[in-house]
C-alpha positions as a Markdown table, in Angstrom:
| # | Residue | x | y | z |
|---|---|---|---|---|
| 1 | Met | -5.8 | -14.1 | 61.2 |
| 2 | Ser | -7.0 | -11.1 | 59.2 |
| 3 | Phe | -7.0 | -10.7 | 55.5 |
| 4 | Thr | -5.3 | -7.6 | 54.2 |
| 5 | Pro | -5.6 | -7.3 | 50.5 |
| 6 | Ser | -2.6 | -6.3 | 48.5 |
| 7 | Ala | -2.3 | -2.8 | 47.1 |
| 8 | Ala | -2.6 | -4.2 | 43.5 |
| 9 | Phe | -5.9 | -5.9 | 44.5 |
| 10 | Arg | -7.3 | -2.7 | 46.1 |
| 11 | Tyr | -6.3 | -0.6 | 43.1 |
| 12 | Thr | -7.9 | -3.1 | 40.7 |
| 13 | Leu | -11.1 | -3.1 | 42.7 |
| 14 | Met | -11.2 | 0.7 | 42.8 |
| 15 | Arg | -10.5 | 0.9 | 39.1 |
| 16 | Leu | -13.3 | -1.6 | 38.4 |
| 17 | Gly | -15.6 | 0.4 | 40.6 |
| 18 | Ile | -14.9 | 3.6 | 38.7 |
| 19 | Phe | -15.5 | 1.8 | 35.4 |
| 20 | Val | -18.8 | 0.4 | 36.7 |
| 21 | Gly | -19.9 | 3.8 | 38.0 |
| 22 | Ser | -19.0 | 5.4 | 34.6 |
| 23 | Phe | -20.9 | 2.7 | 32.8 |
| 24 | Leu | -24.0 | 3.1 | 34.8 |
| 25 | Ala | -23.9 | 6.9 | 34.5 |
| 26 | Ile | -23.4 | 6.8 | 30.8 |
| 27 | Trp | -26.1 | 4.1 | 30.4 |
| 28 | Ala | -28.5 | 6.4 | 32.2 |
| 29 | Leu | -27.6 | 9.4 | 30.0 |
| 30 | Val | -28.1 | 7.2 | 26.8 |
| 31 | Tyr | -31.4 | 5.8 | 28.3 |
| 32 | Phe | -32.7 | 9.3 | 28.8 |
| 33 | Arg | -31.4 | 10.4 | 25.4 |
| 34 | Val | -29.0 | 13.0 | 26.7 |
| 35 | Leu | -26.3 | 11.2 | 24.8 |
| 36 | Pro | -26.9 | 9.5 | 21.4 |
| 37 | Ser | -27.4 | 5.8 | 21.3 |
| 38 | Gly | -25.3 | 3.5 | 19.1 |
| 39 | Leu | -26.3 | 2.3 | 15.7 |
| 40 | Gly | -28.7 | -0.7 | 15.7 |
| 41 | Asp | -27.8 | -3.3 | 18.3 |
| 42 | Ser | -24.4 | -1.6 | 19.2 |
| 43 | Asn | -25.9 | 0.4 | 22.1 |
| 44 | Leu | -24.1 | -1.7 | 24.8 |
| 45 | Phe | -20.8 | -1.6 | 23.0 |
| 46 | Trp | -21.2 | 2.2 | 22.6 |
| 47 | Val | -21.9 | 2.6 | 26.3 |
| 48 | Ala | -18.9 | 0.4 | 27.3 |
| 49 | Leu | -16.6 | 2.3 | 25.0 |
| 50 | Leu | -17.7 | 5.7 | 26.4 |
| 51 | Ala | -17.3 | 4.3 | 29.9 |
| 52 | Leu | -13.7 | 3.2 | 29.2 |
| 53 | Val | -12.9 | 6.7 | 27.7 |
| 54 | Val | -14.4 | 8.4 | 30.7 |
| 55 | Ser | -13.1 | 6.1 | 33.5 |
| 56 | Ala | -9.5 | 6.1 | 32.3 |
| 57 | Pro | -8.7 | 9.8 | 33.1 |
| 58 | Leu | -10.9 | 9.6 | 36.2 |
| 59 | Ser | -8.9 | 6.7 | 37.6 |
| 60 | Trp | -5.6 | 8.4 | 36.6 |
| 61 | Val | -6.5 | 11.4 | 38.7 |
| 62 | Met | -8.5 | 9.8 | 41.6 |
| 63 | Leu | -6.3 | 6.8 | 42.2 |
| 64 | Arg | -2.9 | 8.4 | 42.3 |
| 65 | Lys | -2.1 | 7.3 | 45.9 |
| 66 | Pro | -3.3 | 3.7 | 45.5 |
| 67 | Arg | -1.3 | 3.5 | 42.3 |
| 68 | Glu | 1.8 | 4.8 | 44.0 |
| 69 | Ala | 1.3 | 2.3 | 46.9 |
| 70 | Met | 1.0 | -0.5 | 44.4 |
| 71 | Ala | 4.2 | 0.6 | 42.7 |
| 72 | Val | 6.1 | 0.6 | 46.0 |
| 73 | Gln | 4.8 | -2.9 | 46.8 |
| 74 | Val | 5.8 | -4.2 | 43.4 |
| 75 | Ala | 9.2 | -2.7 | 43.7 |
| 76 | Glu | 9.8 | -4.3 | 47.1 |
| 77 | Lys | 8.8 | -7.7 | 45.7 |
| 78 | Val | 11.2 | -7.3 | 42.8 |
| 79 | Asp | 14.0 | -6.3 | 45.1 |
| 80 | Arg | 13.4 | -9.3 | 47.3 |
| 81 | Ala | 13.4 | -11.6 | 44.2 |
| 82 | Lys | 16.7 | -10.0 | 43.1 |
| 83 | Glu | 18.2 | -10.6 | 46.5 |
| 84 | Arg | 17.1 | -14.3 | 46.5 |
| 85 | Leu | 18.5 | -14.7 | 43.0 |
| 86 | Ala | 21.8 | -13.2 | 44.0 |
| 87 | Ala | 21.9 | -15.4 | 47.1 |
| 88 | Asn | 21.2 | -18.5 | 45.0 |
| 89 | Gln | 23.9 | -17.6 | 42.5 |
| 90 | Ser | 26.5 | -17.0 | 45.2 |
| 91 | Gln | 25.7 | -20.4 | 46.7 |
| 92 | Glu | 26.2 | -22.1 | 43.3 |
| 93 | Asp | 29.5 | -20.3 | 42.8 |
| 94 | Gly | 30.7 | -21.6 | 46.2 |
| 95 | Val | 30.2 | -25.3 | 45.2 |
């Protein structure tokens, strides 16, 4: 039996990977003083905030196909749930 992760799980892992990559790249830029560091002890918060700002558009562009696959998978699950609900309601009406 093989484990095939869902499209949502793969998308989430890829998005997390883009964030971690952005975080490490920005941390290196701040460490080598290419980018300014935060005020006082806020350096980690500053790097995380910049990583979020950078990773969001990157993931929007780079993860288009996985996002569409996830949307199809979610739509199929919703359709199956609607069909089951309709079947259950028709059984109740028959009683």
